[in-house]
N, C-alpha and C positions, 0 to 999 in steps of 0.2 A: 533889518528891513521893517518897514511899517506894516502893521497888521493887514491892511488892504492889499499891499504888494505881495505879502506872503501867500495870499489866496490866488494870485494871478501868475506867479512864476514857478517854473519847474527848475530847481537848482540841484537836481540829482546827479548831473554830470560833473559838478565841481569836485575837486579833491576833498576827501573826507575831513582834512584839517582846515579847509577854507571856512571862514566865519559865516558864510551864507549857505553852506551845504545843508540840504534837507531832502528827505525822501518823501515828504508828505504829498507832493503833487507829481510824483514820478509817473510818467506815461499818462497823465490825466489830460483828456481832450479839452481844448480851449485855453490851456496855460501857455504862456510865453516861455520859450527856452532860449538860453544864451548859446548862439551858434559858435561862439569863439571861446567856449569854456576851457578848452585845452590850449588855445592860442593866447596871444597877448590881448589885453583889454581893448574894447572898441573905442576908437578915438573920434570917429565921425560916422554918422548914418545919414544917407539921403534917400528918401522914399518918394518916388514920383507918382506911383499908383500901385495897385495890388500886383505883386510878383514882378515889380520893376523897381529895384533898389540897388544901392551900392553901400557896402560896409568897409570902412577903412580902419585898419589897426596898425600898430607899429611894425609887425612882421609881414602883413599881407593885406591885399584888397580882395574883396569878394563882390562880384557883380551877378545879380540875378535878373534875368530879362526873359520871361517866358514868351514864346512866339517869335523870337528873333534867333536867327541861325547861330550855331555854335561858333562858326568861323568869325562872324561879325562880333560876337561877344568877346572872343579871345583877342582879336586883332584890333578892334576899333573902339569898343566901349571902355572908358576909363572913369575913375571916380571924379576927376576934374570935370568931365563932360556932364555928369549928373549935377554937380554943383553949378555949372554954368547955366544949365536948363532951369534949375530951381530958382536961381537968382534973376533970370531973365523975365521979360514980360510976355514971352511967347506962350501960346496955348500949348499945354503939355501934350494934348492929344495929337496935335500937328507933328510934334517932334517924334513921338512914338510911331506914327504912321510913316513918316519919312524914313526912320531907321528900319522899319519892317520892309518898306519898298526897296531900299538899297540892298538889304540882305537877300531878298528874293531875287533881285536882278543878278547879284553875284552868284547865287546858287544856280540860276538858269544858264549862266555863261561859263560855269565851271570855275569861277574865280574864287 
């Protein structure tokens, strides 16, 4: 890793035999941490805004969407949806508010 990157990443969760393993930034506030260190490498990341992102890897997909119901995240949000929104000309705030509105409607109707 480049010297600047070494200051910014916490690689303490990697296997000890991994070439990037280091405990220098372990539990240090403000450092980036690889959320898939035990899983397969990240193949694609789509971030629409803070705490609204999707991570795709060979073994799994992870969707983070704070403020949206758990049911909607599990059953409706897919990595492809994040890509479509990112590549479209829609205002991202509009998409988020529509998703939140739909999830609230489903919660209030018991769906």
